[in-house]
C-alpha positions in Angstrom: 102.3 90.5 112.6 103.2 93.8 114.2 101.9 92.9 117.6 103.9 89.7 117.8 107.1 91.6 116.8 106.4 94.3 119.4 105.8 91.7 122.2 108.9 89.8 121.3 110.9 93.0 121.9 108.9 94.3 124.8 106.6 91.7 126.4 105.6 94.0 129.2 103.7 96.1 126.6 100.8 93.7 127.1 100.6 94.9 130.7 100.5 98.6 130.0 97.2 100.3 130.8 95.9 103.5 129.2 94.3 106.4 131.1 91.0 104.4 131.3 92.8 101.4 132.9 92.5 99.4 129.7 95.1 96.9 128.6 95.8 96.2 125.0 93.6 93.2 125.2 90.7 95.4 126.2 91.3 97.6 123.2 91.5 94.6 120.7 88.2 93.2 122.1 86.5 96.5 121.4 87.3 96.3 117.7 85.0 94.5 115.3 86.2 91.1 114.2 88.1 91.3 110.9 88.2 88.3 108.7 90.9 88.3 106.1 90.3 86.1 103.1 92.9 83.4 102.6 92.7 81.1 99.6 89.6 81.8 97.6 89.7 78.2 96.4 88.9 76.7 99.8 87.2 79.7 101.4 89.6 80.0 104.3 89.6 83.1 106.5 92.1 84.4 109.0 90.7 86.1 112.1 93.0 89.1 112.7 91.7 89.8 116.2 92.0 86.2 117.3 95.8 86.2 116.5 96.3 89.4 118.4 94.3 88.2 121.4 96.4 85.0 121.4 99.7 86.9 121.4 98.5 89.2 124.2 97.4 86.3 126.3 100.7 84.5 125.8 102.5 87.6 126.9 100.3 88.4 129.9 97.8 85.7 130.8 96.6 87.6 133.8 95.3 90.3 131.5 92.1 88.2 130.9 91.1 89.0 134.5 92.1 92.7 134.4 89.3 95.2 135.0 89.4 98.7 133.6 88.0 101.7 135.5 84.5 100.6 134.8 85.1 97.1 136.2 85.0 95.5 132.7 87.2 92.6 131.7 88.1 91.9 128.1 85.3 89.4 127.6 82.8 92.1 128.5 84.2 94.3 125.6 84.1 91.3 123.2 80.4 90.7 123.9 79.3 94.3 124.2 81.0 95.7 121.1 80.2 94.6 117.6 78.7 91.3 118.9 77.3 90.5 115.5 80.8 90.2 114.0 82.2 87.9 116.7 83.3 84.3 115.9 82.9 81.4 118.2 86.7 81.0 118.2 87.1 84.5 119.8 84.4 83.9 122.4 85.8 80.4 123.2 89.3 81.6 123.6 88.3 84.3 126.1 85.9 82.1 128.1 88.5 79.2 128.3 91.3 81.6 129.2 89.2 83.4 131.8 88.2 80.1 133.4 91.7 78.7 133.4 93.2 81.9 134.9 90.4 82.2 137.5 90.9 78.7 138.8 94.7 78.9 138.7 94.9 81.9 141.0 
């Protein structure tokens, strides 16, 4: 995965904001969920966004609490954009990460 390779070379990339104050995790959460078919025999799917979100959270866990210029955190983007494509795994990952980071600070 390209994101994993980039973060292994430059972990601080997960902390870099764009001109709107968005971190990479905000941008990923804006994208529709992409399921990539695995083995057709067993119907497995790989959630591309979930893997990227996990990498970004490992590199910069505090990013889950980061607000952009509009005051939105990544979970807002996940729920506001392409909600019909979301998986419970994505929502659960962000809610659990948000809860853990909130109570650990």
